Rosetta silent file (secondary structure, phi, psi, omega in degrees, C-alpha in Angstrom):
SEQUENCE: MLQSKPHRRRIARLMATIACLAVCGLMTTAPFGSAATADEKVTIDWWLPTGDPATEAAVADAFKAKTGHTVKPYQDTNAPLVQKIYAAYQRKESPDVIFITNPSDIDAFVKAKMLLEYTPGPVTKDYPKELKSYAPYAYPYALITFGVAYNSNAIAPATTNFATISDMLNPAYKGKFGMTDPAVVGGMVSILFAMRENMGEASYVNFLKGLAEIKPKFYTSNYPLANAITSGELSLGFIFDQAANAQVKVGAPVAFAYPKDAPAAYGLAAIPANAKNIEVAKQFMDFLTSSEGQQLWSNTYGDTPANPLAVPLVKKDMTAKPWFRQPGSLAYLTTSPTTDQQKALVKQFGEIVKGN
SCORE:     score description
SCORE:     0.000 S_00000001
   1 L     0.000  133.654  179.873   13.183   57.722   38.522 S_00000001
   2 L   -71.280  139.584  177.163    9.496   58.489   38.976 S_00000001
   3 L   -90.726  150.734  175.506    7.403   58.733   35.790 S_00000001
   4 L   -69.623  159.254 -179.372    4.924   61.567   35.241 S_00000001
   5 H   -62.038  -41.666  177.019    1.238   60.947   35.468 S_00000001
   6 H   -60.725  -38.789  179.558    0.694   61.561   31.682 S_00000001
   7 H   -65.439  -40.475  178.741    3.463   59.048   30.886 S_00000001
   8 H   -66.063  -34.347  179.037    1.931   56.464   33.196 S_00000001
   9 H   -66.355  -41.544 -179.745   -1.436   56.996   31.558 S_00000001
  10 H   -62.420  -42.803  177.254    0.052   56.432   28.063 S_00000001
  11 H   -59.888  -42.392 -179.185    1.638   53.172   29.213 S_00000001
  12 H   -61.655  -45.455  178.737   -1.674   52.038   30.709 S_00000001
  13 H   -62.770  -39.574  179.054   -3.508   52.787   27.447 S_00000001
  14 H   -63.825  -43.451  179.020   -0.868   50.882   25.428 S_00000001
  15 H   -63.678  -35.220  177.333   -1.152   47.860   27.697 S_00000001
  16 H   -65.909  -40.712 -178.830   -4.946   47.919   27.371 S_00000001
  17 H   -66.070  -42.762  179.454   -4.694   48.023   23.572 S_00000001
  18 H   -61.630  -41.637 -179.571   -2.313   45.056   23.512 S_00000001
  19 H   -62.891  -42.561  179.292   -4.660   43.046   25.768 S_00000001
  20 H   -62.142  -42.777  178.443   -7.588   43.860   23.481 S_00000001
  21 H   -60.503  -42.720  179.530   -5.712   42.739   20.378 S_00000001
  22 H   -65.268  -41.302 -179.969   -4.800   39.491   21.979 S_00000001
  23 H   -66.403  -37.396 -176.995   -8.336   38.770   23.156 S_00000001
  24 H   -79.292   -6.233  179.003   -9.736   39.642   19.746 S_00000001
  25 L    78.944   14.771  178.907   -7.264   37.310   18.002 S_00000001
  26 L   -91.249   -1.264  178.877   -5.652   40.122   15.999 S_00000001
  27 L  -139.052  139.731 -179.187   -2.257   39.591   17.548 S_00000001
  28 L  -141.991  150.908  175.481   -0.355   36.356   18.049 S_00000001
  29 L   -94.089   -1.974  179.882    2.974   35.266   19.380 S_00000001
  30 L   -74.098  144.598 -179.472    3.133   32.260   17.001 S_00000001
  31 L   -68.590  155.345  175.849    5.724   32.496   14.214 S_00000001
  32 L   -61.080  137.778  178.536    4.720   33.172   10.628 S_00000001
  33 L    81.968   11.577 -179.548    3.961   29.996    8.685 S_00000001
  34 L   -71.524  168.562 -176.322    3.212   27.832   11.734 S_00000001
  35 L   -62.268  157.232  178.120    0.934   24.788   11.574 S_00000001
  36 L   -61.647  149.005  173.379   -2.791   25.153   11.316 S_00000001
  37 L   -71.459  169.704 -179.064   -4.844   25.436   14.496 S_00000001
  38 L   -59.161  -30.937 -176.938   -7.154   22.619   15.545 S_00000001
  39 L   -94.228  -13.148 -176.961  -10.141   24.379   13.998 S_00000001
  40 L   -78.635  134.788  179.726   -8.535   25.610   10.778 S_00000001
  41 L   -93.772  132.381 -174.671   -9.316   23.541    7.659 S_00000001
  42 L  -128.148  171.169  172.155   -6.325   22.904    5.403 S_00000001
  43 E  -109.826  125.415  179.150   -5.377   21.077    2.236 S_00000001
  44 E  -108.600  147.803 -178.497   -2.816   18.321    2.596 S_00000001
  45 E   -94.078  130.657 -179.605   -0.719   16.845   -0.240 S_00000001
  46 E  -123.337  111.329 -179.230   -0.854   13.077   -0.703 S_00000001
  47 E  -103.653  131.815 -175.425    1.713   11.578   -3.064 S_00000001
  48 E  -154.046  158.536 -178.595    1.279    7.961   -4.189 S_00000001
  49 E   -64.167  156.451 -179.629    2.156    5.554   -7.009 S_00000001
  50 L   -56.765  131.968 -178.673   -0.025    5.557  -10.072 S_00000001
  51 L  -156.716 -134.505 -175.603   -3.222    3.644   -9.416 S_00000001
  52 L   -99.556  108.714 -178.018   -6.975    4.082   -9.530 S_00000001
  53 H   -60.165  -29.215  178.869   -8.013    7.782   -9.412 S_00000001
  54 H   -65.025  -39.282 -179.282  -11.536    6.758   -8.364 S_00000001
  55 H   -65.541  -49.349 -178.248  -10.172    5.060   -5.234 S_00000001
  56 H   -59.517  -42.042 -179.492   -8.073    8.104   -4.249 S_00000001
  57 H   -62.840  -42.864 -179.534  -11.064   10.404   -4.843 S_00000001
  58 H   -62.087  -40.700  178.600  -13.310    8.226   -2.697 S_00000001
  59 H   -69.464  -44.057  178.618  -10.823    8.233    0.190 S_00000001
  60 H   -61.733  -44.154 -179.311  -10.219   11.980   -0.072 S_00000001
  61 H   -63.784  -40.926  178.922  -13.980   12.738   -0.145 S_00000001
  62 H   -64.127  -40.882  178.504  -14.614   10.505    2.851 S_00000001
  63 H   -66.006  -40.012  177.918  -11.829   12.131    4.845 S_00000001
  64 H   -66.035  -42.240  179.865  -13.103   15.621    4.033 S_00000001
  65 H   -62.268  -29.105 -176.139  -16.662   14.706    5.026 S_00000001
  66 H   -86.296  -34.528 -173.274  -15.303   13.389    8.309 S_00000001
  67 H  -119.771  -19.556 -174.766  -12.808   16.158    9.183 S_00000001
  68 L    88.447   -9.061  179.542  -13.376   19.087    6.869 S_00000001
  69 L   -86.658  142.076 -179.158   -9.796   18.861    5.573 S_00000001
  70 E   -94.512  143.757  177.462   -9.098   18.554    1.851 S_00000001
  71 E  -117.288  127.964 -179.281   -6.716   15.959    0.414 S_00000001
  72 E  -110.649  103.525 -178.752   -4.903   16.674   -2.859 S_00000001
  73 E   -79.150  147.579  170.130   -3.557   13.461   -4.453 S_00000001
  74 E  -132.415  131.406 -176.553   -0.593   13.429   -6.823 S_00000001
  75 E  -116.562  146.254  169.361    0.300   10.244   -8.733 S_00000001
  76 E  -159.591  162.309  175.171    3.444    9.030  -10.421 S_00000001
  77 L   -66.226  158.049 -164.908    5.109    5.707  -11.041 S_00000001
  78 H   -59.337  -47.444 -177.090    7.153    4.490   -8.066 S_00000001
  79 H   -61.162  -51.932  178.062   10.724    5.299   -9.226 S_00000001
  80 H   -64.785  -32.214  178.394   10.114    8.902  -10.343 S_00000001
  81 H   -62.460  -43.939  179.201    7.875    9.405   -7.303 S_00000001
  82 H   -59.712  -46.230 -179.498   10.736    8.421   -4.943 S_00000001
  83 H   -64.289  -34.973  176.330   13.088   10.890   -6.616 S_00000001
  84 H   -69.328  -32.636  176.304   10.512   13.673   -6.372 S_00000001
  85 H   -66.712  -42.345  175.346   10.071   12.932   -2.675 S_00000001
  86 H   -59.346  -48.535 -178.378   13.819   13.247   -2.138 S_00000001
  87 H   -62.277  -43.816 -178.112   13.925   16.556   -4.053 S_00000001
  88 H   -64.868  -36.595 -179.676   10.866   17.978   -2.250 S_00000001
  89 H   -64.679  -43.389 -179.946   12.368   17.036    1.139 S_00000001
  90 H   -64.448  -32.104  175.912   15.600   18.877    0.345 S_00000001
  91 L   -83.674   -1.669 -176.922   13.634   21.978   -0.660 S_00000001
  92 L    60.422   42.134  179.179   11.565   21.646    2.518 S_00000001
  93 L  -128.713   37.699 -177.476    8.437   21.328    0.353 S_00000001
  94 L   -61.644  148.145  167.861    7.513   17.756    1.308 S_00000001
  95 L   -66.256  173.430 -173.746    4.028   16.371    0.805 S_00000001
  96 L   -91.743  -35.746  178.576    2.100   15.588    4.005 S_00000001
  97 E  -137.027  139.849  177.084    1.552   11.817    3.362 S_00000001
  98 E  -125.453  148.529  171.155    3.347    9.440    0.988 S_00000001
  99 E  -116.436  131.505  177.723    2.537    5.931   -0.259 S_00000001
 100 E  -132.213  137.842 -178.650    5.448    3.784   -1.499 S_00000001
 101 L   -94.260  -16.099  179.735    5.169    0.290   -2.952 S_00000001
 102 L  -104.684  108.084 -178.732    8.861   -0.726   -2.612 S_00000001
 103 H   -54.330  -31.261 -178.864    9.789   -1.244    1.078 S_00000001
 104 H   -63.421  -28.369  176.066   13.480   -0.716    0.343 S_00000001
 105 H   -69.415  -36.445  174.913   12.691    2.921   -0.495 S_00000001
 106 H   -62.746  -40.303  177.805   11.148    3.300    2.955 S_00000001
 107 H   -57.720  -42.402 -178.311   14.356    1.827    4.446 S_00000001
 108 H   -68.081  -37.777  179.033   16.359    4.496    2.575 S_00000001
 109 H   -65.219  -42.463  178.558   14.056    7.285    3.780 S_00000001
 110 H   -64.730  -42.608  179.672   14.436    6.106    7.395 S_00000001
 111 H   -61.282  -33.596  178.074   18.199    5.963    7.065 S_00000001
 112 L   -85.391    5.265  179.457   18.178    9.543    5.770 S_00000001
 113 L    57.579   40.042 -177.045   15.951   10.554    8.726 S_00000001
 114 L   -94.944   -7.291 -173.329   13.263   11.803    6.359 S_00000001
 115 E  -115.082  143.948  178.954   10.233   10.217    8.079 S_00000001
 116 L   -75.372  139.615  170.926    8.244   11.228   11.114 S_00000001
 117 L   -79.976  114.246  179.390    7.885    8.749   13.995 S_00000001
 118 L  -158.423  130.459  177.039    4.161    8.147   14.281 S_00000001
 119 L  -116.881  113.932  176.184    1.974    5.096   14.978 S_00000001
 120 L   -60.609  145.973  179.921   -1.706    5.484   14.072 S_00000001
 121 H   -53.821  -44.957 -179.676   -4.181    4.388   16.702 S_00000001
 122 H   -64.183  -28.206  177.866   -5.802    1.670   14.514 S_00000001
 123 H   -67.023  -45.775  178.876   -2.367    0.137   13.900 S_00000001
 124 H   -60.211  -39.747 -172.532   -1.755   -0.162   17.625 S_00000001
 125 H   -85.448  -37.460 -166.977   -5.206   -1.593   18.213 S_00000001
 126 H  -114.066  -30.727 -169.786   -5.925   -3.764   15.156 S_00000001
 127 L   -74.260  141.124  173.257   -2.831   -4.645   13.116 S_00000001
 128 L   -73.054  159.813 -175.312   -1.029   -8.004   13.597 S_00000001
 129 H   -63.279  -25.955  179.969    2.611   -7.794   14.521 S_00000001
 130 H   -63.768  -20.391 -176.972    3.678   -9.029   11.075 S_00000001
 131 H  -100.437   12.969  177.979    2.440   -5.720    9.618 S_00000001
 132 L  -114.860   25.472 -175.578    4.472   -3.549   12.038 S_00000001
 133 L   -65.026  -25.102 -177.545    7.870   -4.319   10.664 S_00000001
 134 L  -103.880   12.441  177.785    8.503   -0.700    9.669 S_00000001
 135 L   -63.929  148.830    1.205    7.317    0.873   12.920 S_00000001
 136 L   -97.179   27.441 -172.572    7.411    3.651   13.994 S_00000001
 137 L  -103.701  -36.041 -170.709    7.838    5.203   10.538 S_00000001
 138 E  -148.874  148.608 -175.047    5.602    3.464    8.039 S_00000001
 139 E  -141.983  146.096 -178.236    2.609    1.107    7.960 S_00000001
 140 E   -62.528  135.613  173.290    0.813   -0.972    5.292 S_00000001
 141 E  -102.866  -13.155  176.044   -2.168    0.694    3.655 S_00000001
 142 E  -166.874  154.661  176.357   -3.049   -2.421    1.640 S_00000001
 143 E   -96.140  138.053  173.483   -1.784   -5.931    1.077 S_00000001
 144 E   -98.495   81.935 -171.851   -0.414   -7.027   -2.286 S_00000001
 145 E   -93.453  130.162  178.700   -1.681  -10.600   -1.974 S_00000001
 146 E  -104.310  147.970  175.724   -1.034  -13.208   -4.641 S_00000001
 147 E  -157.194 -161.118 -175.011   -3.051  -16.280   -5.477 S_00000001
 148 E  -108.876  119.754  169.291   -4.243  -18.368   -8.382 S_00000001
 149 E  -101.496  140.520 -178.822   -6.700  -16.948  -10.930 S_00000001
 150 E  -142.822  150.600  177.821   -8.108  -19.378  -13.432 S_00000001
 151 E   -74.726  115.310 -173.980  -10.479  -19.392  -16.379 S_00000001
 152 L   -70.829  -12.996  173.582  -13.622  -21.150  -15.120 S_00000001
 153 L   -83.209  -27.381  179.831  -14.442  -22.376  -18.618 S_00000001
 154 L   -89.929  -32.833 -179.352  -11.060  -24.090  -18.911 S_00000001
 155 L  -126.958  115.988 -175.613  -10.804  -25.347  -15.315 S_00000001
 156 L   -73.852  120.558 -178.671  -14.034  -26.340  -13.583 S_00000001
 157 H   -55.729  -33.493 -176.058  -14.211  -24.670  -10.090 S_00000001
 158 H   -66.676  -22.634 -177.658  -16.154  -27.608   -8.697 S_00000001
 159 H  -110.199   12.398 -175.344  -13.248  -29.937   -9.362 S_00000001
 160 L  -120.006  141.764 -179.088  -10.430  -27.583   -8.455 S_00000001
 161 L  -113.937  -55.364 -173.247   -8.912  -26.871   -5.072 S_00000001
 162 L    50.861   48.617 -177.584   -5.642  -24.903   -5.289 S_00000001
 163 L   -72.749  -31.432  177.387   -5.227  -25.429   -1.577 S_00000001
 164 E  -126.942  163.887 -179.901   -1.471  -24.890   -1.822 S_00000001
 165 H   -64.713  -30.985 -178.968    0.696  -22.910   -4.219 S_00000001
 166 H   -67.234  -17.998 -179.610    2.171  -26.168   -5.527 S_00000001
 167 H   -63.978  -21.834  179.603   -1.281  -27.184   -6.819 S_00000001
 168 H   -83.237   -0.980 -179.346   -0.823  -24.806   -9.766 S_00000001
 169 H   -94.968   21.206  178.697    2.293  -26.772  -10.910 S_00000001
 170 L   -59.700  132.411  176.347    0.179  -29.603  -12.372 S_00000001
 171 H   -56.636  -22.024  178.527    1.764  -30.874  -15.645 S_00000001
 172 H   -65.496  -18.563 -178.348   -1.665  -30.536  -17.228 S_00000001
 173 H   -95.116   10.699 -176.619   -1.179  -26.765  -17.137 S_00000001
 174 L   -59.688  127.902 -179.017    2.062  -26.791  -19.141 S_00000001
 175 L    77.993   -2.635 -179.775    2.123  -23.828  -21.531 S_00000001
 176 L  -119.336   17.827 -178.180   -1.184  -22.486  -20.168 S_00000001
 177 E  -114.331  140.551 -179.096    0.165  -20.885  -17.014 S_00000001
 178 E  -134.833  160.766  175.497    1.254  -17.250  -16.711 S_00000001
 179 E  -162.099  166.039  176.085    2.887  -14.867  -14.226 S_00000001
 180 E   -78.166  150.661 -172.796    4.615  -11.515  -14.167 S_00000001
 181 L   -85.587  115.284 -177.763    8.324  -11.507  -15.015 S_00000001
 182 L   -62.291  -22.964  177.852   10.507  -10.836  -11.909 S_00000001
 183 L   -71.175  -12.640 -177.421   13.223   -9.458  -14.232 S_00000001
 184 L  -120.353  -35.853 -171.928   10.796   -6.628  -15.110 S_00000001
 185 L  -105.578  107.214 -177.965    8.265   -6.385  -12.260 S_00000001
 186 H   -60.666  -33.498  179.674    9.813   -5.404   -8.892 S_00000001
 187 H   -61.088  -33.897  179.316    6.697   -6.435   -7.002 S_00000001
 188 H   -68.744  -33.807  176.975    7.142  -10.025   -8.119 S_00000001
 189 H   -62.737  -42.058  176.410   10.701  -10.031   -6.708 S_00000001
 190 H   -62.653  -39.363  177.643    9.254   -9.050   -3.299 S_00000001
 191 H   -63.923  -44.026  177.192    6.706  -11.833   -3.588 S_00000001
 192 H   -63.436  -37.022  177.569    9.356  -14.406   -4.409 S_00000001
 193 H   -62.022  -45.147  179.406   11.428  -13.164   -1.475 S_00000001
 194 H   -63.002  -40.177  178.966    8.419  -13.624    0.882 S_00000001
 195 H   -62.648  -46.805 -179.293    7.864  -17.112   -0.519 S_00000001
 196 H   -63.865  -41.127  179.937   11.499  -18.133    0.004 S_00000001
 197 H   -63.330  -35.618 -176.683   11.559  -16.749    3.540 S_00000001
 198 H   -80.012  -40.910 -175.225    8.395  -18.704    4.333 S_00000001
 199 H   -80.621  -33.397 -167.630    9.233  -21.948    2.542 S_00000001
 200 L    90.692  153.665 -172.910   12.958  -22.193    3.232 S_00000001
 201 H   -57.706  -45.010 -176.665   15.571  -22.485    0.495 S_00000001
 202 H   -63.383  -48.233  179.631   15.164  -26.169   -0.346 S_00000001
 203 H   -66.230  -35.336  178.549   11.406  -26.050   -0.763 S_00000001
 204 H   -65.048  -45.022  178.266   11.612  -22.755   -2.660 S_00000001
 205 H   -60.863  -41.092  177.434   14.089  -24.240   -5.147 S_00000001
 206 H   -62.088  -36.975  175.575   11.782  -27.212   -5.654 S_00000001
 207 H   -61.800  -45.358 -179.011    8.940  -24.761   -6.385 S_00000001
 208 H   -61.217  -42.112  177.718   11.064  -23.011   -8.991 S_00000001
 209 H   -60.941  -39.066  173.335   11.864  -26.381  -10.581 S_00000001
 210 H   -62.951  -39.298  174.677    8.152  -27.123  -10.745 S_00000001
 211 H   -59.716  -44.917 -177.335    7.562  -23.813  -12.448 S_00000001
 212 H   -59.097  -33.800 -177.872   10.234  -24.647  -15.054 S_00000001
 213 H   -66.895  -33.975 -176.364    8.336  -27.880  -15.857 S_00000001
 214 H   -95.714    6.046  170.288    5.084  -26.114  -16.819 S_00000001
 215 L    53.457   70.753 -178.006    6.846  -23.507  -18.986 S_00000001
 216 L   -62.026  150.182  166.300    5.275  -20.207  -17.685 S_00000001
 217 E   -95.832  138.087 -174.030    4.380  -17.358  -20.027 S_00000001
 218 E  -108.542  143.945 -179.654    5.673  -14.041  -18.681 S_00000001
 219 E  -129.924  154.532 -176.345    3.938  -10.634  -18.598 S_00000001
 220 L   -88.269   -2.579  178.033    5.110   -7.126  -17.752 S_00000001
 221 L  -159.290  158.801  178.061    2.065   -6.401  -15.583 S_00000001
 222 H   -69.060  -26.979 -173.866   -0.705   -8.159  -13.682 S_00000001
 223 H   -74.690  -44.476  172.449   -3.411   -6.596  -15.828 S_00000001
 224 H   -62.565  -33.338  174.465   -2.389   -8.033  -19.202 S_00000001
 225 H   -60.871  -48.566  179.541   -1.967  -11.349  -17.356 S_00000001
 226 H   -61.500  -36.602  178.821   -5.551  -11.134  -16.041 S_00000001
 227 H   -65.432  -35.742 -177.977   -6.762  -10.320  -19.589 S_00000001
 228 H   -71.444  -31.444  176.368   -4.993  -13.385  -20.928 S_00000001
 229 H   -70.261  -41.882  178.880   -6.717  -15.594  -18.324 S_00000001
 230 H   -61.531  -43.378 -177.129  -10.086  -14.034  -19.167 S_00000001
 231 H   -72.833  -17.581 -177.267   -9.659  -14.550  -22.894 S_00000001
 232 L    92.562    0.544  173.407   -8.681  -18.231  -22.501 S_00000001
 233 L   -59.881  -34.945  173.353   -5.147  -17.629  -23.804 S_00000001
 234 L  -119.020  153.548  173.220   -4.105  -18.965  -20.432 S_00000001
 235 L   -87.232  -30.839 -177.360   -5.903  -21.416  -18.193 S_00000001
 236 E  -160.566  165.609  177.007   -4.484  -19.963  -14.979 S_00000001
 237 E  -156.340  159.996  176.425   -1.944  -17.586  -13.525 S_00000001
 238 E   -98.185  114.586 -162.557   -0.132  -16.582  -10.352 S_00000001
 239 E  -149.822  154.200  172.793   -1.434  -13.035   -9.849 S_00000001
 240 E   -61.729  128.908 -174.486   -2.127  -10.033   -7.619 S_00000001
 241 H   -57.902  -32.473  179.844   -5.644  -10.470   -6.229 S_00000001
 242 H   -59.604  -42.865 -178.846   -6.779   -6.985   -7.234 S_00000001
 243 H   -64.924  -38.990  178.194   -6.192   -7.677  -10.927 S_00000001
 244 H   -71.181  -41.402 -178.478   -8.143  -10.924  -10.738 S_00000001
 245 H   -62.029  -34.968  179.510  -10.939   -9.433   -8.656 S_00000001
 246 H   -61.725  -35.505  178.535  -11.414   -6.668  -11.236 S_00000001
 247 H   -72.341  -41.533  179.855  -12.174   -9.338  -13.863 S_00000001
 248 H   -62.954  -37.909 -175.026  -14.585  -11.236  -11.551 S_00000001
 249 H   -64.260  -31.027 -178.344  -16.364   -7.930  -10.717 S_00000001
 250 L   -95.766   10.103  175.043  -17.265   -7.325  -14.381 S_00000001
 251 L    86.060   17.073  178.043  -18.541  -10.877  -14.866 S_00000001
 252 L   -71.519  156.733 -178.657  -15.572  -12.429  -16.664 S_00000001
 253 L   -78.155   62.927 -175.901  -15.199  -16.209  -16.509 S_00000001
 254 E  -126.230  133.436  172.983  -12.494  -15.930  -13.858 S_00000001
 255 E  -119.055  157.951 -174.654  -12.299  -17.584  -10.434 S_00000001
 256 E  -136.061  140.856  179.226   -9.708  -16.886   -7.767 S_00000001
 257 E  -132.270  136.932  172.103   -8.173  -18.946   -4.967 S_00000001
 258 L   -97.025  106.167  177.510   -5.924  -17.978   -2.053 S_00000001
 259 L   -69.174  163.792  174.642   -3.679  -20.998   -1.428 S_00000001
 260 E   -59.803  136.091 -179.585   -2.401  -21.735    2.076 S_00000001
 261 L    61.786   36.993  173.933    0.525  -19.393    2.846 S_00000001
 262 E   -57.696  135.709 -177.987   -0.254  -17.133   -0.087 S_00000001
 263 E   -75.395  142.024 -179.609    2.503  -14.486   -0.260 S_00000001
 264 E  -138.757  111.807  167.986    1.590  -10.972    0.653 S_00000001
 265 E   -90.094 -169.374  178.316    3.730   -7.877    0.256 S_00000001
 266 E  -161.512  156.951  169.204    2.330   -4.434    0.945 S_00000001
 267 E   -88.017  149.487 -174.972    2.377   -0.768    0.128 S_00000001
 268 E  -117.907  140.333  176.381    3.544    1.525    2.924 S_00000001
 269 E  -110.890  139.916 -177.583    2.196    4.877    4.136 S_00000001
 270 E  -151.964  167.853  176.887    4.321    7.412    5.963 S_00000001
 271 L  -116.222  121.393  174.540    4.594   11.119    6.936 S_00000001
 272 E   -60.186  146.087 -175.075    7.695   13.074    5.908 S_00000001
 273 L   -63.679  -27.660 -178.501    9.485   14.614    8.886 S_00000001
 274 L  -110.396   30.436  175.720    9.191   18.136    7.476 S_00000001
 275 L   -57.927  150.503 -175.385    5.565   17.889    6.264 S_00000001
 276 L   -75.135  -36.569 -172.604    3.668   21.183    6.325 S_00000001
 277 L  -125.338   69.459 -170.625    0.542   19.966    8.098 S_00000001
 278 H   -62.824  -43.497 -176.447    1.748   17.223   10.427 S_00000001
 279 H   -64.844  -38.578  176.996   -1.283   17.111   12.722 S_00000001
 280 H   -72.556  -34.189  176.048   -3.718   16.753    9.849 S_00000001
 281 H   -61.364  -37.538  176.554   -1.390   14.208    8.226 S_00000001
 282 H   -65.484  -39.229  177.760   -1.644   12.150   11.414 S_00000001
 283 H   -62.754  -40.451 -179.231   -5.443   12.335   11.210 S_00000001
 284 H   -66.484  -39.690  177.654   -5.279   11.136    7.605 S_00000001
 285 H   -64.411  -38.036  177.865   -2.987    8.227    8.551 S_00000001
 286 H   -62.073  -44.127 -179.128   -5.433    7.284   11.344 S_00000001
 287 H   -66.357  -44.075 -177.638   -8.275    7.291    8.815 S_00000001
 288 H   -62.119  -34.433 -176.555   -6.321    5.321    6.172 S_00000001
 289 H   -94.096   -5.687  179.476   -5.435    2.555    8.604 S_00000001
 290 L   -71.578  162.074  178.508   -8.871    2.388   10.326 S_00000001
 291 H   -62.954  -33.717  177.150  -11.281   -0.360    9.442 S_00000001
 292 H   -63.690  -51.389  179.862  -13.486    2.321    7.815 S_00000001
 293 H   -64.052  -41.557  179.601  -10.708    3.691    5.629 S_00000001
 294 H   -66.924  -36.511  176.288   -9.399    0.210    4.756 S_00000001
 295 H   -62.547  -45.191 -178.800  -12.916   -0.955    3.853 S_00000001
 296 H   -61.476  -48.525 -179.491  -13.368    2.013    1.566 S_00000001
 297 H   -60.282  -45.468 -178.765   -9.988    1.481   -0.095 S_00000001
 298 H   -66.188  -41.957 -176.075  -10.566   -2.274   -0.598 S_00000001
 299 H   -66.076  -30.251 -179.487  -14.092   -1.884   -1.893 S_00000001
 300 H   -94.346  -33.921 -179.961  -13.045    0.568   -4.588 S_00000001
 301 H   -89.831  -34.917  174.661   -9.562   -0.731   -5.458 S_00000001
 302 L    96.249    6.513  177.398  -10.264   -4.450   -4.938 S_00000001
 303 L   -93.675 -174.451 -177.366   -7.184   -5.531   -3.020 S_00000001
 304 E   -89.999  125.932 -179.156   -6.890   -7.086    0.450 S_00000001
 305 L   -67.796  147.683  176.086   -7.070   -4.645    3.359 S_00000001
 306 L   -76.764  -33.022  178.525   -4.191   -4.563    5.877 S_00000001
 307 L   -78.129  116.214 -172.564   -6.540   -3.933    8.778 S_00000001
 308 L   -67.269  -12.574  178.158   -8.044   -7.341    9.567 S_00000001
 309 L   -80.709  -14.299  174.156  -11.303   -5.744   10.814 S_00000001
 310 L   -80.986  143.079 -178.744  -12.107   -4.566    7.293 S_00000001
 311 L   -91.995  120.216  179.006  -13.998   -7.071    5.106 S_00000001
 312 L   -58.522  147.453  178.310  -12.264   -7.700    1.790 S_00000001
 313 H   -56.277  -41.481 -178.144  -14.277   -6.966   -1.307 S_00000001
 314 H   -61.636  -36.286  178.813  -13.806  -10.579   -2.460 S_00000001
 315 H   -72.252  -42.064 -177.728  -15.368  -11.894    0.740 S_00000001
 316 H   -64.362  -44.280 -172.040  -18.243   -9.464    0.643 S_00000001
 317 H   -94.851  -18.880 -169.765  -19.166   -9.983   -3.030 S_00000001
 318 H  -117.787   -3.349 -176.669  -17.996  -13.526   -3.656 S_00000001
 319 L   -56.392  -31.984 -179.485  -18.749  -15.627   -0.607 S_00000001
 320 L   -75.183  -14.466 -179.847  -21.808  -17.047   -2.348 S_00000001
 321 L   -67.663  140.970 -177.962  -19.743  -18.233   -5.315 S_00000001
 322 L   -68.078  -23.252 -177.677  -19.150  -21.988   -5.213 S_00000001
 323 L   -89.639   -8.282 -171.263  -15.461  -21.560   -5.993 S_00000001
 324 L   -74.946  136.159  168.572  -14.642  -18.957   -3.314 S_00000001
 325 L  -130.462  126.423 -177.634  -12.385  -19.828   -0.437 S_00000001
 326 L   -62.570  140.362  176.479  -11.625  -17.202    2.209 S_00000001
 327 L   -54.438  135.094  175.896   -7.914  -16.280    2.565 S_00000001
 328 L  -101.448 -126.780  178.426   -6.235  -18.345    5.220 S_00000001
 329 L   -70.167  142.151  178.149   -2.696  -17.969    6.424 S_00000001
 330 E  -117.016  149.296  176.561   -0.523  -15.488    4.545 S_00000001
 331 E   -99.474   95.316 -174.766    3.230  -15.420    4.099 S_00000001
 332 E   -74.738  144.846  169.891    3.943  -11.749    4.845 S_00000001
 333 L   -80.734   97.306 -173.016    6.941   -9.881    3.508 S_00000001
 334 L   -92.500  -10.853  175.367    8.240   -8.842    6.943 S_00000001
 335 L  -148.880  145.202 -177.547   11.577   -7.408    5.682 S_00000001
 336 L   -87.469  142.960  179.576   12.520   -6.006    2.322 S_00000001
 337 L   -69.733  141.998  175.120   15.212   -7.643    0.205 S_00000001
 338 L   -70.494  170.820  177.734   18.402   -5.645   -0.288 S_00000001
 339 H   -61.326  -38.571  177.199   19.510   -4.715   -3.763 S_00000001
 340 H   -64.883  -41.953  179.333   21.984   -7.617   -3.765 S_00000001
 341 H   -65.627  -38.462  176.046   19.278  -10.016   -2.595 S_00000001
 342 H   -62.507  -43.708  178.940   16.927   -8.824   -5.337 S_00000001
 343 H   -62.340  -41.046 -179.882   19.591   -9.372   -7.985 S_00000001
 344 H   -64.897  -39.237  177.859   20.305  -12.808   -6.602 S_00000001
 345 H   -63.763  -44.058 -178.652   16.607  -13.764   -6.669 S_00000001
 346 H   -65.116  -42.402  179.549   16.204  -12.643  -10.297 S_00000001
 347 H   -60.586  -49.840 -179.820   19.399  -14.488  -11.277 S_00000001
 348 H   -60.551  -44.620  179.626   18.307  -17.705   -9.520 S_00000001
 349 H   -60.594  -46.834  179.612   14.824  -17.507  -11.086 S_00000001
 350 H   -58.040  -45.136 -177.028   16.341  -16.990  -14.557 S_00000001
 351 H   -67.422  -41.950 -176.145   18.677  -19.927  -14.221 S_00000001
 352 H   -82.591  -47.770 -172.923   16.136  -22.413  -12.869 S_00000001
 353 H   -86.007  -45.584 -175.041   12.836  -21.364  -14.472 S_00000001
 354 H   -89.635  -18.825 -175.339   13.923  -19.695  -17.729 S_00000001
 355 L    73.845   27.073  179.082   17.084  -21.722  -18.303 S_00000001
 356 L   -71.853    0.000    0.000   19.172  -18.557  -18.718 S_00000001
């Protein structure tokens, strides 16, 4: 049926109005609540284990200066943090980026299909294969590297090597050696697992027997352990490098050595599959794993960067020290121990080292 001229004119005017709205950006076909456009600046939520607020602020500020996007950190201890991540995912209120220190939690997230598949560019380009065990879901943001910290007044650096982990088992250190308790500190269980995987069962058992001979003192955290070394309560300890480096940085009489095949676990960064701002989260992951982001994190937090192109704080500030030796080969934790394996490690350690 033919339309009247007035009717055709009304339709023409309506079509012109719609076109104008579209051109002016006042009308969109995108659904309500869709992701930000490339030019829109957003705030992303970053959930991570309790750590150094100054480090998180430095990273967030640098990312904002680079991209214009704001990062809002939220901290909690690892176990409650994991539970909150589960709950937020079920409510579809996930944070945009998460950091987790226990790799087995990442395994559980992957099994539940809670993580986005994404590989940051710097990981592809720079990371060694040993640090891609959790691809394509999660990647190390820092290494939890252990070595030997010692009181330089009690043990002269000029006469000390600590070239291997076994060098700290000298009978002269009996009763003056400390470490964190694997029955309390989950990170130490991961470190022992990495050592056993690297050494083999027979050599690992011999190492535990050597520990038993020097009667270690046990601590519930690396930081009280570092304080005990600084004060002279202990002569040396097997410790997370960040805790030792913090003492060196403030001028304490502490030296640090990375033995050959020093064990290194790591914290993992990932993006939840239902994150609100996925594209910006990917940008943040790219920044975190880049040599620039890793350098910033290491310089402020004091641990060893995962990206080998970043220069560790200890190398930058301590190379001139007569006792410093650059980290050599590392025994990476390339797979996380199962719950049963963790229990077996703690039981074995208790029986051999503690005599339980």
